[in-house]
C-alpha positions in Angstrom: 15.5 24.0 19.8 14.5 20.9 18.0 17.3 19.4 16.5 16.5 15.9 15.3 13.7 13.4 15.2 13.6 9.8 16.1 11.1 7.8 14.5 10.5 3.7 16.0 9.1 1.2 13.8 7.8 -1.7 15.7 8.4 -5.0 14.4 7.7 -8.8 14.9 11.2 -9.5 13.6 13.3 -6.5 14.9 16.5 -8.1 13.9 15.7 -9.2 10.2 14.2 -5.8 9.6 17.6 -4.1 11.1 19.9 -5.9 9.2 17.7 -5.2 5.9 17.7 -1.0 6.5 21.2 -1.5 7.0 22.4 -3.9 4.0 19.4 -3.6 1.8 18.6 0.1 2.0 21.9 1.1 2.9 21.0 3.2 5.6 24.0 3.9 8.1 23.8 3.8 11.8 25.1 3.4 15.5 25.2 0.4 17.9 23.5 1.9 20.4 24.7 -0.9 22.4 24.2 -4.8 22.3 23.9 -4.9 19.0 20.7 -2.3 19.1 21.2 -0.3 15.7 20.2 3.3 15.3 20.0 4.2 11.6 20.3 7.4 10.1 17.7 9.2 8.0 17.5 10.7 4.9 16.6 14.8 5.6 12.9 14.8 6.6 9.5 16.9 7.0 6.6 16.5 8.8 2.9 17.2 7.5 0.2 17.0 10.2 -3.3 16.2 8.6 -6.7 16.5 9.6 -8.3 13.2 10.6 -12.0 12.3 11.3 -11.1 8.7 13.4 -8.6 8.4 15.7 -5.1 10.0 15.5 -2.8 8.2 14.2 1.0 8.3 13.0 2.6 7.1 9.4 6.2 6.8 8.3 7.1 7.1 4.8 10.5 7.0 2.6 10.7 9.2 -0.1 13.0 9.1 -3.2 13.1 11.5 -6.5 12.8 8.7 -9.2 10.2 5.7 -8.2 10.9 3.7 -11.3 14.6 3.8 -10.9 14.0 3.1 -7.1 11.7 -0.1 -7.6 14.6 -1.6 -10.1 17.5 -0.8 -7.8 15.4 -2.7 -4.6 13.7 -5.3 -7.1 17.8 -6.4 -8.1 18.6 -6.9 -4.1 15.4 -9.3 -4.0 13.2 -6.7 -2.2 9.2 -7.5 -2.8 7.1 -4.9 -3.9 3.8 -5.6 -1.7 1.9 -2.8 -3.3 2.7 -1.4 -7.3 2.6 2.6 -7.8 -0.6 4.2 -6.9 -0.7 7.4 -8.5 -2.2 10.1 -5.7 -2.6 13.4 -5.9 0.6 14.2 -3.7 2.7 11.5 -5.5 3.7 8.3 -6.7 3.5 5.3 -3.6 4.7 2.0 -3.4 5.0 -0.2 -0.7 8.1 -3.1 -0.2 7.6 -5.8 2.3 10.2 -6.3 5.3 11.4 -9.3 6.6 9.0 -9.2 9.3 6.6 -9.2 6.7 5.4 -5.3 7.6 5.2 -2.9 4.5 7.3 -0.1 4.3 6.1 2.7 2.1 8.1 4.9 -0.5 6.9 7.7 -2.7 7.9 10.4 -5.5 6.7 13.5 -4.2 4.7 15.9 -6.5 4.2 18.6 -3.7 6.8 21.2 -3.0 9.8 19.5 -0.4 10.3 21.1 2.9 13.2 18.8 3.9 15.9 21.4 1.8 14.9 24.4 3.2 17.6 26.5 5.1 16.4 26.7 8.8 
């Protein structure tokens, strides 16, 4: 029934962030028309967390080795906006997109779901 997910990042400089995602993060994509890029993401998973406050959504990219990822990204000139923080569920950093928005990346410590069959 469900065969994919579509995630939208809102940006104050969408064109620059699209170029960054394509050229710096190296994600392949398609042109949906008039230069509107839609990117292929790595495998994904979704978690539902309880909240006492308003509903919200978060987006994280995942990696196998946070130090190696930081080394590769800083060599491409990206800015680390939040250094590694140790969370119970993984090791987390944030990088700056050209728009100034943060994009979080983490190395999970929990079992991963994205490579399950079916």
